[in-house]
C-alpha positions as CSV (number, residue, x, y, z in Angstrom):
1,M,0.0,0.0,0.0
2,I,2.8,2.4,0.9
3,K,4.6,1.7,-2.4
4,S,1.4,2.3,-4.3
5,F,0.8,5.6,-2.6
6,F,4.3,6.9,-3.3
7,F,4.1,5.7,-6.9
8,I,1.0,7.8,-7.5
9,V,2.4,10.8,-5.5
10,R,5.5,10.7,-7.6
11,I,3.6,10.9,-10.9
12,V,1.2,13.6,-9.5
13,V,4.2,15.7,-8.3
14,A,5.9,15.4,-11.7
15,W,2.7,16.6,-13.6
16,F,2.1,19.4,-11.0
17,A,5.7,20.6,-11.5
18,L,5.2,20.5,-15.3
19,F,2.0,22.6,-15.2
20,L,3.6,25.0,-12.7
21,V,6.4,25.6,-15.2
22,I,3.9,26.1,-18.0
23,A,1.9,28.6,-15.8
24,L,5.1,30.5,-15.0
25,C,5.9,30.7,-18.7
26,F,2.5,32.0,-19.5
27,N,2.9,34.6,-16.8
28,A,6.3,35.6,-18.1
29,L,4.8,36.1,-21.6
30,G,2.3,38.6,-20.1
31,S,-0.7,36.4,-19.6
32,H,-2.1,37.1,-16.1
33,N,-5.1,34.7,-16.4
34,P,-4.0,31.3,-15.1
35,A,-7.5,29.8,-15.5
36,P,-6.9,27.9,-18.8
37,V,-3.7,26.4,-17.5
38,F,-5.4,25.5,-14.3
39,F,-8.3,23.9,-16.1
40,V,-6.2,21.9,-18.4
41,G,-4.0,20.8,-15.5
42,C,-7.0,19.6,-13.5
43,I,-8.4,17.5,-16.4
44,A,-4.9,16.1,-17.2
45,M,-4.4,15.2,-13.5
46,V,-7.6,13.3,-13.4
47,F,-6.6,11.1,-16.3
48,V,-3.0,10.7,-15.0
49,I,-4.2,9.5,-11.6
50,T,-6.8,7.2,-13.2
51,G,-4.1,5.8,-15.5
52,A,-1.8,5.2,-12.5
53,F,-4.5,3.3,-10.6
54,S,-5.2,1.3,-13.8
55,H,-1.5,0.5,-14.2
56,M,-1.2,-0.8,-10.6
57,R,-4.4,-2.9,-11.0
58,R,-3.0,-4.5,-14.2
59,V,0.4,-5.2,-12.6
60,R,-1.4,-7.0,-9.8
61,L,-3.4,-9.1,-12.3
62,I,-0.2,-10.1,-14.2
63,V,2.1,-11.1,-11.3
64,G,-0.2,-11.1,-8.3
65,R,1.8,-8.5,-6.3
66,I,2.8,-4.9,-6.3
67,D,6.3,-3.8,-5.4
68,E,9.0,-1.5,-6.7
69,G,10.2,-4.0,-9.3
70,T,6.8,-4.8,-10.8
71,L,5.5,-1.2,-10.9
72,G,8.3,0.1,-13.0
73,N,8.0,0.7,-16.7
74,R,11.4,-0.9,-17.3
75,Q,11.9,-4.6,-16.5
76,R,15.1,-6.6,-16.2
77,R,15.4,-10.4,-16.0
78,Q,18.4,-12.7,-15.5
79,I,17.7,-16.1,-16.9
80,E,20.1,-19.1,-16.7
81,M,19.8,-21.7,-19.5
82,P,21.6,-25.1,-19.3
83,F,22.9,-24.9,-22.8
84,E,26.0,-23.5,-24.4
85,A,25.8,-19.9,-25.6
86,G,25.0,-20.6,-29.3
87,E,22.1,-22.9,-28.5
88,A,20.8,-20.5,-25.8
89,F,20.9,-17.7,-28.3
90,D,18.9,-19.6,-30.8
91,L,16.3,-20.5,-28.2
92,L,16.1,-16.8,-27.0
93,D,15.8,-15.5,-30.5
94,A,12.9,-17.8,-31.3
95,A,11.1,-16.9,-28.0
96,I,11.4,-13.1,-28.9
97,R,10.2,-13.6,-32.5
98,E,7.1,-15.3,-31.3
99,L,6.1,-12.5,-28.9
100,P,2.8,-10.9,-30.0
101,R,3.0,-7.6,-31.9
102,T,6.7,-7.8,-32.5
103,E,7.4,-5.4,-35.4
104,H,11.1,-5.6,-36.0
105,V,13.8,-8.0,-34.7
106,E,17.5,-7.7,-35.2
107,S,19.7,-10.7,-34.3
108,F,23.5,-10.4,-33.9
109,R,24.8,-13.9,-33.4
110,D,28.5,-13.0,-33.1
111,S,27.8,-10.6,-30.2
112,L,25.0,-12.8,-28.9
113,Q,22.5,-9.9,-28.9
114,V,18.8,-9.6,-29.9
115,R,17.0,-6.3,-30.3
116,A,13.3,-5.9,-31.0
117,R,10.5,-3.3,-31.3
118,V,7.1,-4.3,-29.9
119,K,3.9,-2.4,-30.6
120,R,2.1,-1.4,-27.4
121,P,-1.5,-2.6,-27.3
122,D,-4.5,-0.5,-26.4
123,T,-4.9,-2.5,-23.2
124,Y,-8.4,-1.2,-22.4
125,G,-9.5,-0.2,-25.9
126,R,-9.0,3.1,-27.7
127,H,-9.2,6.0,-25.3
128,M,-11.9,8.5,-26.1
129,L,-9.5,11.5,-25.8
130,G,-7.2,10.0,-28.5
131,A,-4.2,12.3,-29.0
132,F,-5.4,14.5,-26.2
133,D,-4.7,11.8,-23.6
134,P,-1.9,13.0,-21.4
135,S,-0.3,9.6,-21.3
136,R,0.4,9.9,-25.0
137,W,2.3,13.2,-24.7
138,M,5.6,11.8,-23.6
139,G,7.3,9.8,-26.3
140,H,6.2,6.9,-28.6
141,M,3.7,4.3,-27.8
142,R,6.1,1.4,-28.4
143,N,8.2,-0.8,-26.3
144,Q,11.7,-2.3,-27.0
145,I,13.6,-5.4,-26.0
146,L,17.3,-5.9,-25.6
147,A,18.5,-9.4,-24.8
148,T,22.1,-10.5,-24.4
149,V,23.6,-14.0,-23.8
150,T,26.7,-14.3,-21.7
151,P,28.6,-17.5,-22.3
152,G,29.5,-19.6,-19.2
153,D,30.8,-23.1,-18.4
154,G,28.2,-25.1,-20.2
155,I,25.4,-22.5,-19.6
156,G,24.1,-19.4,-21.3
157,S,23.2,-16.5,-19.0
158,V,20.5,-14.3,-20.6
159,T,20.1,-10.6,-19.6
160,L,16.7,-9.5,-20.7
161,I,15.6,-5.8,-20.7
162,C,12.1,-4.7,-21.6
163,E,11.4,-0.9,-21.6
164,P,9.5,1.9,-23.3
165,E,11.0,3.2,-26.5
166,S,11.1,6.7,-25.0
167,G,13.8,8.0,-22.6
168,A,13.9,7.2,-18.9
169,W,12.7,10.8,-18.1
170,S,9.2,9.9,-19.4
171,D,8.7,7.4,-16.5
172,W,8.0,10.4,-14.2
173,F,5.0,11.3,-16.3
174,R,3.4,8.2,-17.7
175,V,2.9,4.5,-17.1
176,D,3.0,1.6,-19.6
177,D,0.0,-0.3,-18.3
178,G,2.2,-3.2,-17.4
179,T,3.0,-4.0,-21.0
180,N,6.8,-4.3,-20.4
181,L,6.2,-6.5,-17.4
182,E,3.9,-8.6,-19.5
183,N,6.6,-8.9,-22.3
184,A,9.3,-9.9,-19.7
185,E,7.0,-12.5,-18.2
186,A,6.0,-13.8,-21.6
187,I,9.6,-14.2,-22.8
188,T,10.6,-15.9,-19.5
189,R,7.7,-18.3,-19.8
190,A,8.6,-19.1,-23.4
191,I,12.2,-19.8,-22.5
192,T,11.2,-22.0,-19.6
193,R,8.8,-23.9,-21.8
194,R,11.4,-24.4,-24.5
195,V,14.0,-25.6,-22.0
196,A,11.4,-28.1,-20.5
197,E,10.5,-29.2,-24.0
198,R,14.2,-29.8,-24.9
199,R,14.6,-31.8,-21.7
200,R,11.5,-33.9,-22.5
201,N,12.8,-34.6,-26.0
202,E,16.2,-35.7,-24.5
203,T,14.4,-38.0,-22.0
204,K,12.3,-39.4,-24.8
205,A,15.4,-40.0,-27.0
206,N,17.2,-41.7,-24.1
207,A,14.2,-43.9,-23.5
208,Q,14.0,-44.7,-27.2
209,T,17.7,-45.5,-27.3
210,A,17.3,-47.8,-24.2
211,T,14.4,-49.5,-26.0
212,E,16.5,-50.0,-29.1
213,K,19.3,-51.5,-27.0
214,E,16.8,-53.9,-25.4
215,L,15.5,-54.8,-28.9
216,T,19.0,-55.5,-30.1
217,V,19.7,-57.7,-27.1
218,A,16.5,-59.6,-27.8
219,K,17.4,-60.0,-31.5
220,L,20.9,-61.2,-30.6
221,S,19.6,-63.6,-28.1
222,L,17.1,-65.0,-30.6
223,L,19.9,-65.4,-33.2
224,H,22.0,-67.3,-30.7
225,A,19.1,-69.5,-29.8
226,Q,18.7,-70.4,-33.5
227,V,22.4,-70.8,-34.4
228,E,24.2,-72.3,-31.4
229,P,22.0,-75.5,-30.9
230,H,22.5,-76.3,-34.6
231,F,26.2,-75.9,-34.4
232,L,26.5,-77.9,-31.2
233,Y,24.3,-80.7,-32.6
234,N,26.5,-81.0,-35.7
235,T,29.7,-80.9,-33.7
236,L,28.6,-83.5,-31.1
237,A,27.3,-85.7,-33.9
238,S,30.6,-85.5,-35.7
239,A,32.5,-86.2,-32.4
240,Q,30.3,-89.2,-31.8
241,Y,31.1,-90.6,-35.2
242,L,34.8,-89.9,-34.9
243,T,35.0,-91.7,-31.5
244,R,34.5,-94.9,-33.5
245,S,36.6,-94.1,-36.6
246,N,39.2,-91.7,-35.4
247,P,39.3,-91.3,-31.6
248,A,42.3,-88.9,-31.7
249,Q,40.5,-86.5,-34.0
250,A,37.3,-86.8,-31.9
251,D,39.4,-85.8,-28.9
252,E,40.8,-82.8,-30.8
253,M,37.3,-81.7,-31.8
254,L,36.0,-81.9,-28.3
255,G,38.9,-79.9,-27.1
256,H,38.1,-77.1,-29.5
257,L,34.5,-77.3,-28.5
258,I,35.4,-76.9,-24.9
259,T,37.5,-73.8,-25.8
260,Y,34.6,-72.4,-27.8
261,L,32.1,-72.9,-25.0
262,R,34.4,-71.5,-22.4
263,R,34.9,-68.3,-24.4
264,S,31.2,-68.1,-25.0
265,L,30.2,-68.0,-21.3
266,P,28.8,-64.6,-20.3
267,S,30.9,-62.5,-18.0
268,V,29.3,-61.5,-14.7
269,D,31.4,-58.3,-14.2
270,D,31.8,-56.9,-17.6
271,T,29.7,-56.9,-20.7
272,L,32.7,-56.3,-23.0
273,S,35.2,-58.7,-24.3
274,M,38.6,-58.3,-25.8
275,L,39.8,-59.0,-29.3
276,G,42.1,-61.8,-28.1
277,D,39.2,-63.6,-26.4
278,E,37.0,-63.2,-29.5
279,L,39.8,-64.4,-31.7
280,E,40.2,-67.6,-29.6
281,R,36.5,-68.3,-29.8
282,A,36.6,-67.8,-33.6
283,R,39.7,-70.0,-33.9
284,A,38.1,-72.8,-31.9
285,Y,34.9,-72.5,-34.1
286,L,37.0,-72.7,-37.3
287,E,39.2,-75.5,-36.1
288,I,36.0,-77.6,-35.4
289,L,34.8,-76.8,-39.0
290,K,38.2,-77.7,-40.4
291,L,37.9,-81.2,-38.9
292,R,34.4,-81.5,-40.5
293,M,35.2,-79.8,-43.9
294,G,38.8,-81.2,-44.2
295,T,40.9,-79.6,-46.9
296,R,37.9,-77.5,-48.1
297,L,38.6,-75.0,-45.3
298,G,41.8,-73.0,-44.9
299,L,42.5,-70.5,-42.0
300,Q,45.0,-67.6,-41.8
301,I,45.1,-65.3,-38.8
302,D,47.3,-62.2,-38.5
303,V,46.6,-60.1,-35.4
304,P,49.5,-58.3,-33.6
305,E,49.8,-59.2,-30.0
306,A,49.5,-55.5,-29.0
307,L,46.0,-55.4,-30.5
308,R,44.6,-58.4,-28.7
309,I,43.7,-56.3,-25.6
310,T,41.4,-54.1,-27.7
311,P,37.9,-53.9,-26.1
312,L,35.3,-55.4,-28.4
313,P,31.7,-56.2,-28.0
314,P,31.3,-60.0,-27.7
315,M,30.1,-62.1,-30.7
316,M,30.8,-59.4,-33.3
317,L,33.9,-61.2,-34.7
318,Q,32.0,-64.5,-34.4
319,T,29.1,-63.2,-36.5
320,L,31.5,-62.2,-39.3
321,V,33.3,-65.5,-39.2
322,E,29.9,-67.4,-39.3
323,N,28.8,-65.3,-42.3
324,A,32.0,-66.1,-44.2
325,I,31.5,-69.9,-43.6
326,K,27.7,-70.1,-44.2
327,H,27.3,-67.7,-47.1
328,G,30.7,-67.9,-48.6
329,L,32.6,-71.2,-48.2
330,E,30.1,-73.9,-47.4
331,P,28.0,-73.4,-50.5
332,K,31.2,-73.5,-52.6
333,P,32.1,-77.0,-53.6
334,A,35.8,-76.4,-53.5
335,G,35.7,-74.5,-50.2
336,G,38.2,-71.8,-49.6
337,T,40.1,-69.8,-47.0
338,V,39.1,-67.5,-44.1
339,W,41.5,-64.6,-43.3
340,I,41.3,-62.8,-39.9
341,F,43.6,-59.8,-39.5
342,A,43.7,-56.5,-37.5
343,R,45.6,-53.3,-38.1
344,R,45.9,-50.0,-36.3
345,D,45.6,-46.7,-38.2
346,D,46.2,-43.6,-36.0
347,D,43.2,-43.5,-33.6
348,T,41.3,-46.5,-35.1
349,I,41.6,-50.2,-35.2
350,A,40.3,-52.2,-38.2
351,I,39.4,-55.9,-37.8
352,T,38.8,-57.7,-41.0
353,V,37.3,-61.1,-41.8
354,A,37.7,-62.1,-45.4
355,D,37.0,-65.1,-47.5
356,D,37.3,-66.3,-51.1
357,G,33.9,-67.9,-51.3
358,Q,30.9,-67.2,-53.5
359,G,30.8,-63.5,-52.8
360,F,28.0,-61.1,-53.8
361,G,27.4,-62.6,-57.2
362,D,25.7,-65.8,-56.1
363,A,22.7,-66.2,-53.9
364,S,23.8,-67.5,-50.5
365,G,20.4,-67.6,-48.8
366,G,21.5,-65.1,-46.1
367,T,18.9,-62.8,-44.5
368,G,21.4,-60.1,-43.4
369,I,20.1,-60.1,-39.8
370,G,23.7,-60.8,-38.5
371,L,25.3,-57.9,-40.2
372,K,22.3,-55.7,-39.3
373,N,22.7,-56.5,-35.6
374,V,26.5,-55.8,-35.8
375,R,25.8,-52.3,-37.3
376,E,23.1,-51.6,-34.8
377,R,25.3,-52.6,-31.8
378,L,28.2,-50.5,-33.1
379,R,25.9,-47.5,-33.5
380,L,24.5,-47.8,-30.0
381,M,27.7,-48.7,-28.2
382,Y,30.1,-46.3,-29.9
383,D,27.7,-43.3,-30.6
384,G,28.5,-43.4,-34.3
385,E,32.3,-43.5,-33.9
386,A,32.5,-47.1,-35.1
387,S,31.5,-48.7,-38.4
388,L,31.1,-51.9,-40.4
389,A,32.1,-52.0,-44.0
390,V,31.3,-55.0,-46.3
391,V,33.0,-55.1,-49.7
392,A,33.8,-57.6,-52.4
393,N,37.1,-59.4,-51.9
394,V,39.6,-59.8,-54.7
395,P,39.6,-62.0,-56.7
396,A,36.5,-63.7,-55.1
397,G,34.6,-63.6,-51.9
398,V,33.7,-60.9,-49.3
399,A,35.7,-58.8,-46.8
400,A,33.9,-57.4,-43.8
401,T,35.7,-54.8,-41.6
402,I,34.8,-53.5,-38.2
403,T,36.5,-50.2,-37.4
404,V,36.5,-49.0,-33.7
405,P,38.2,-46.1,-32.0
406,V,41.4,-46.8,-30.0
407,S,40.7,-44.8,-26.9
408,T,36.9,-44.9,-26.7
409,R,35.6,-47.7,-24.6
410,P,32.0,-48.5,-25.6
411,A,29.2,-47.9,-23.2
412,S,27.7,-50.9,-21.4
413,T,24.5,-51.9,-23.0
414,G,23.8,-55.2,-21.3
415,I,24.6,-57.1,-24.5
416,I,26.6,-60.2,-23.7
417,A,27.5,-63.3,-25.5
């Protein structure tokens, strides 16, 4: 109440001083009749006081309180956004451009500033006095906005200023009917809404990524359930046959099977494997197939010892090896050779499985689900920093290469062999 009283008194005193000066000027010019000045001053004072009360009422309606900060024609806000400066600037610029009655917006991205002119509405309709309304005598009926983004450590600090287009001296004589307060509150709400929307989208994207990971796990588990029993059945059947015809070879086959199964057991403390472990599993798998396919299958491995400790998602190398056998060499009557080699190139490691089988030219009956799973797992686990390339081998066959970064350890996804 006290603040409201002094607010009205300040405006009344300012207008009284103005008309007093006008009366003195008339007197100095030789006019000794102050009645016209007095009459105009009384009429103006009525509208000035009425406008001040209307301004206070509207301020209370907008923010629910009246104090020195809300009563002023010039509003300042400090807003912290959890984004880097460029992203915060784009968000701020969009919020200002969508403000109603915005007439002109200037964006200066290098200096992180936005300036705008906003037409002031006739809050309570067109006044019957029109141009004779005292509140229209001091400056233009427009507002302006100046917003600046200050870069910080992962945040953008916005300084928002909403004020009349006229000079600060006009604040002694007229009010803005809370329009700058309304603009400041509207921009603050728009920024808050956009930040919340950005957070919701990020949460939704994270949930979608988690769902994709779970789907990849399910697909991989289904693939294992379809492939491993078939491989185990054939291997055990071959071992049973060899126990009667060639016990030594049967013993060798069972030894490789034990190695394969040991390397295939899921780890309880880490969802990642290493290239060396994956290589031993693939070697055991291929040695079993060599005993079954005989001279139709050749194997060459060239992986430097230093690269065997490279973290690698489990079963990826195995998937490429199985593809080389099933879709490349087994359908080929003469068989062929599987090559496995790894090379480091600056900050990446390339692991290649190649064969000289049927290649792309002949139908191999493959569905592509194995390679699709590898690509999807690489995308999810390395955030786009890893890749799978499948090309034709020379002179025949296919070469599949997994490229992973040296220093980036993929995130745990719950995908285990």
